[in-house]
C-alpha positions in Angstrom: 163.6 145.3 132.0 160.0 146.0 131.7 157.8 145.2 128.9 157.8 148.4 127.3 161.3 148.6 127.3 161.4 146.4 124.0 159.1 148.8 122.0 161.5 151.6 123.1 164.6 149.5 121.9 162.7 149.5 118.6 161.8 152.8 118.3 165.3 154.2 119.6 167.3 152.0 117.3 165.1 149.8 115.1 165.9 145.5 114.8 167.6 144.4 111.7 165.2 142.6 109.3 164.5 138.9 109.7 166.3 138.1 106.8 169.6 139.7 107.8 172.6 137.3 108.2 173.1 138.0 111.9 169.2 137.4 112.7 169.6 134.1 110.6 172.8 133.0 112.5 171.2 133.5 115.8 168.1 131.7 115.1 169.8 128.8 113.7 172.1 128.4 116.8 169.1 128.5 118.7 167.9 125.5 116.9 171.4 123.7 117.9 170.8 124.6 121.7 167.0 124.1 121.8 166.9 120.9 120.3 163.6 119.5 122.0 162.0 122.4 121.1 159.9 123.3 118.6 160.6 126.1 116.2 157.5 127.8 116.8 158.2 127.6 120.6 161.3 129.0 120.3 162.0 132.7 121.4 162.5 135.8 119.7 165.6 137.2 118.8 166.3 140.6 117.2 169.5 142.3 117.1 169.2 146.5 117.1 169.7 148.0 113.8 172.4 150.6 115.3 175.3 150.5 117.6 174.4 152.5 121.4 173.5 149.8 123.7 176.8 148.6 124.3 178.2 144.7 125.0 175.4 143.6 126.9 172.6 141.3 125.6 169.3 141.7 127.5 166.2 139.3 127.7 162.7 140.4 128.4 159.9 139.0 130.1 158.1 137.3 127.5 161.7 135.7 126.5 162.9 138.1 123.8 166.3 138.2 123.8 168.2 141.6 121.9 171.8 141.6 120.8 173.3 144.8 120.1 175.9 145.1 117.5 178.7 145.7 119.8 178.6 142.1 121.0 178.0 140.5 117.7 181.3 142.6 116.8 182.8 141.2 119.9 181.8 137.9 119.3 185.1 135.6 117.7 183.8 132.3 118.2 180.2 130.5 117.3 180.8 129.2 120.9 181.0 132.6 122.7 177.6 133.6 120.6 176.0 129.9 122.1 177.3 131.2 125.5 175.5 134.6 125.4 172.3 133.0 124.2 171.9 130.2 126.4 172.8 132.8 129.6 170.1 135.2 128.4 167.9 132.0 127.9 168.8 131.1 131.8 167.7 134.6 132.9 164.2 133.8 131.3 163.9 130.3 132.4 164.8 130.7 136.0 162.6 133.8 135.9 165.0 136.2 137.4 162.9 139.0 136.2 160.2 137.9 138.6 162.0 137.7 141.9 163.8 141.2 140.8 160.3 142.6 140.8 159.4 140.9 144.3 162.6 142.3 146.0 162.7 145.9 144.2 161.3 147.4 147.8 165.0 147.3 149.5 168.0 148.2 147.2 170.7 146.1 148.5 168.7 142.9 148.3 167.9 144.0 144.8 171.4 144.5 143.9 172.8 141.6 145.9 170.0 139.1 143.7 170.9 140.6 140.2 174.5 139.7 140.7 173.7 136.3 142.2 171.5 135.9 139.0 174.5 136.8 136.5 176.6 134.2 138.2 173.8 131.8 138.2 172.7 132.5 134.3 176.8 132.2 133.6 176.8 128.7 135.4 174.2 127.4 134.0 174.7 128.2 130.5 178.4 127.0 131.0 177.4 123.4 132.5 174.2 123.4 129.8 177.4 124.0 126.9 178.7 121.0 128.1 175.6 118.6 127.1 176.0 116.7 124.0 172.7 117.0 122.8 173.8 121.2 122.4 176.6 120.6 119.6 178.6 123.6 121.3 181.5 123.6 123.7 181.9 125.4 127.5 184.9 127.1 126.2 183.2 130.0 124.4 182.3 131.5 128.1 185.5 131.8 129.0 186.8 132.9 125.5 184.1 135.7 125.3 184.7 136.7 128.6 188.4 137.1 128.6 188.1 138.6 125.4 185.7 141.2 127.1 188.1 141.9 129.7 191.0 142.4 127.2 188.4 144.5 125.5 188.1 146.7 128.8 192.1 146.8 129.6 192.9 148.2 126.3 189.9 150.6 125.9 188.4 151.5 129.1 184.8 152.2 129.7 184.0 150.1 126.2 182.6 147.0 128.2 179.8 149.1 130.1 177.8 146.9 132.6 176.0 148.0 135.9 177.7 147.0 138.9 175.0 143.9 139.3 177.0 142.3 136.3 180.1 141.9 138.5 184.0 142.0 137.6 184.7 140.2 134.5 187.7 138.7 136.6 185.0 137.3 138.8 182.8 135.8 136.2 185.9 134.2 134.2 187.1 133.0 138.1 184.3 131.2 138.8 183.8 129.8 135.3 187.7 127.9 135.8 187.0 126.6 139.6 183.6 124.9 137.6 186.1 123.7 135.1 188.2 121.7 137.3 184.8 120.6 139.6 184.1 118.6 136.5 185.6 116.8 133.9 184.7 118.7 130.7 186.0 116.7 127.8 184.3 119.0 125.4 187.0 122.1 126.6 189.3 120.8 124.3 187.4 121.1 121.7 188.6 123.6 119.1 185.8 126.9 118.9 184.6 127.7 115.2 185.3 130.8 114.2 182.5 133.4 113.4 181.3 134.2 109.7 182.1 137.0 108.1 178.8 138.3 107.0 177.3 137.9 110.4 
């Protein structure tokens, strides 16, 4: 996503005010997920004020994360929101934007690299969620992706992603394989229901 896309999203949809419960919730979750980063150094997070972008979070080259209201409505547990935030942060930390810019001259290379970046961000977020210091659970990743797959099966076309994201089944299988490769004791932890005000 180009930096000017952030401005266009704000112009087209608006952002919820910083005082909105959804924005406050996401910022609080970033504090939990990034305990070693000072508040002034954390990335900005915004929620679109109106629907229309589908169930897909975005991260921009400056680290700003934007979530559409459709995504927040699909989230049932706090740990699912944590997975989404960690996934987007990993796109930024791993400089996926820069790698895609460098390969833009070859369409197939760009598409393959973009899909790899999605799987890479999934896996990194999954493993990071298992770290004790983050106080969350990797189970949120599986719960969220499985819910999206169920939504797509019940309402075809509601989960609209570009081909680069891969199928939800592929992404779920990747994470289930990862669960078996490593002993995730935290996967047995119960998930935390979302507050109705978010």
